[in-house]
N, C-alpha and C positions, 0 to 999 in steps of 0.2 A: 540587585535581585541575582542569587543564581538560579539558575534554569535547569539545571541537574540537579540529579535526584542521588544521596546517596542508597538509595533503594537495594541497591542489587548487593551490597553489601549484608545488607540485611535478610537475608535473602541464603546466601551464600553461609551465613551464621550462624542458622536455625536446620540448613541442610546440613554443615556437618553433623551436628547429633544423629544423625540419623544412619550418615557413612560410619560412627562408630558404633552404628550394631553389628555394621555387617562383622566385626571381630571380638563382637560377646560372644559367643557360642565356638570361639577355639578352640579356648584350652575344654572345657567338658572334653571334648573331643582327644587332645590331651590325656589328661584324665580317662578317661574309660580306656585308652590303648597302653594305660600302661598297668592298669589289670591284672595281675595274675596269672596265669594259664590252671585249669584244674583238671583235676582227670576228670575219668569219662561215670568215672561212680559216683559222686557226689555235685551236689545242686552248687552251678561257680557264680562267683562272689561276684561279678558282674550280674547275675541273675536278681536273690539275694542283694543286695547290695547298689550298686554302684549303678544301675537304672533308676532305681527310686531319687535317689540323690540328686543323677543327672535332670530328671527331670520338677525337680524342689527349684534346681538355678537357674535351670532356661527360662521358668515359668516366670518367677523371681527378676530376672533376668530381663526378659521381654514385661514384666509390669512396669520395674523402673523409666523403658528405652520410652513406653509411651505414655509415660507421666513427665518426660525429658522431654516430649515431644510437641505434647499437648501444654508444655509451658514456653515453650519455643514459641511456635505459634501466636500463642498468645501477645507474647511480648515484641512479635512480629507487626502484629497487626496492631498494638497502642502505638508504638512505635513508626508506623505510616503514618497513624491518625496524628500522631502526636506534628509530628513533619508536615503535614498537609494541614492543617488547624495554621501554623505557625506561621508558618507559605502565606497561608486565605487574610491574616489577621497583619501582615506587612504588607500585602496586596492594599488594603481597608487605607490601612494610613495613609501609605504612598500615596490615595486615590483625592484622600482629606488635604493631603500637602497641597495636591495638585490644584484640587478647585481652589486655596482658598488665597492659587497666588494666580489664578488665572482672575479670579474676582480682584487682584488688586488691578492686575495686567490690561481687566476690561474698564474700565474705572478709570483710567490712567490716560486710555485710546479714546474713549468718549468726552472727556474732555477736553483734547486734540480738535475737534468735530468742531466748525463752528457753521457751515452749511448745512445744506438741505441736505444737497447731493455725499455729504461728505459721512453726518449722520446716519441719512439711510445706508452706506456702505458699510459704517462700526458696525448696525446693525445684523447687515447680508453677512461680512467678515467673521462675528460671534459665533451667527449660525450657523456655518461651515464653519468655525472652528471642536464647536459643540458634538459637530455632528463624525468628525471628525475621530474623536474625543471619546466617541460613546463607540464605532464602528471595531476602534484599538480594543479599546476594553473587551467587547463581545468576542473578536475576535479570540485574545487572549484567556476568557477565561472556559471557552469556549472549548477552545488548542487542550487549555490544564486539565479538562474537566473527563476531559477524549482518554488522558493521557493515563488519569484517573482509573479511570474502570477500568481500562482492556489491562494494566498492572492488576487491578485487584483478583477478576474476574481472568489474570494468568497465576495467580495465586492459589487462587482458590481453586482453581484446579490442580496446578502441583501439589495441593496438598490431598486433594482428595485421591489420585494420583501416589502419591509416598502413604499417607493409609492404605490404598489397597495394597501397597506392596509389599507392605506390613505385614500385612493378615496374613496373605498368600507367606508371607515368611513362619508368621506362625503357625502358620495349619501345615507348612512344610513341617515342622518340627515336633506341631505334638502328632501327627502323624509316623514319623518316626519312632517316639514315644512310644502309639501306640503300639507299631508296629513288633518293635521290640520287645514291649509288655509280657503281647502273648503270642510271641515266639519263645521265651521265658515261662511261664504258661504249662506252652504244648511239652516243651522240650527244655528243658529247665539245667541241665549240663552241658549245652552246647554253646554254653555264653558266647569263647573267643570268636566263632560261624556268628553268631548273635550281635555280638558286637561288632563286630566289621560291617555288616551292614549298617548299623547305627553310625558308623561313624561315615560310612558313605554318603550319607541320607543328610545330616546335616552338612557337609558340604556341601552334597548339591544344594541344598536351596542358601547356604550363602553363598557359594559361587551367581548362585542367581539373582540374589540382593545383590549386592554388591555393582554386579550388569549394571539392572537398574537405576545404581542411581548418575550415571549422563547425566539427567533433567537434568539435577540440578544447576550445571551449570550451565542448560540449556533457556533456563529464568534467569537467570542472568545478565546471559548475552539480547533474550526479548526484552527486557523490559533497558537495556540498554539504549538496544533498536528506534523500540515506543517515548523515550528520551528524546533523542535525534529527533522523532516523526517530529513529537511538539516543537518544538527547538526548532527549527523546518516551520512549522506555521507561522512560530514567534514573530521569525527574519521577515515573511513574506507581513505581516500584521504591519511587522514597523517600514515598510518600503514603503507599501498602500499609505499609510497615515503621513512619510512626509511627504508626499504625494498630494495627500490631500493638503496639507499642510503650505505647500511650496505655491500650492495654488492659489489659496485663500490670500494670502501674506499680498502673492503679486497682486491680483485684482483689488487688494486696499492704498496700494502704492497706488496704483494706475489711478484711483478714484482722487485719489489727495494728493496728484501731481507730482507725487515724489517719487524717486527713487531709495532715498536717505532720511526719510524718516523711521521714528523708529515704531514697530508696532510689536503688541505680544506675538 
C-alpha cells in the first residue's frame, strides 16, 4: 500500500485558481489608461462612462473567481475524502485477508503440538502474535489519523486565510472604485488625474494579493512534512512488530526443542 499521499498536488491545483485572480484586474488598468483625454470644460469619459464599466467588470470577475474558488475547495475536499476512504477500504481488506491466513497458520501449528507443554507454548505464542498485531495496527491507525487531522487543519486554515486575502483584495478594489466615483462626482472634468489614481490603487491591491500567494506553496511543503512524519511512525511500528514477532517465534521454537520447526 502506498504510504504517501498525492494531496499536495490537490492543494496546488486549487491554489492556482487563486493565483490567476491576481491577473484578472490587469486588463482594467490598460483599458482605463487608454481613455482619451478631454478638455477642462467637459465631463471626462472616464467619469461619465468608463468608471461604471470598470466597476461592473471588476464585480463580475470577482464573483466568477469566488465561485471557482469555492468549487475548487469543494472538489479538493471531496478528493481528499475519497482518497482516505479508499485507503481505509484497502486496509480493512488487507487485514481481513491477514486474519484468515493467520487463523489457518494457527490451526496448522496447533496440530503440531502433542504434549501439554507444547500446547501451552502454542497458546502463549498465539497470544503474543495477536498482541503484536493489535499493537502494530493501532500504531498505524494512530499515525494515519494524526496525519489526516493535521492535513485537514492545514487546509482549513489555508482556506480561511485565502478567503481573508480575497476579501481584502475585494475591499481594496471596491475602495478604489468608490474613491474614483466620489472624485468624479466632485470634479467630473478631472478624469485623467482620477484615472491615474484609480489605476495605481488597483495595482497596489493586485501586488499585495500576488505577494500573499507564497503561502500556497508553503502548505504543499507542510503536507509533505506531515506525510514524512507519518511514514516515520509507520517504520517505527514495523520495527517494533518485527522484534515482537521474532521474540515470540524464538520462544516457541525453544518450547518445541527445535530451531527448524515451521511456525506461523
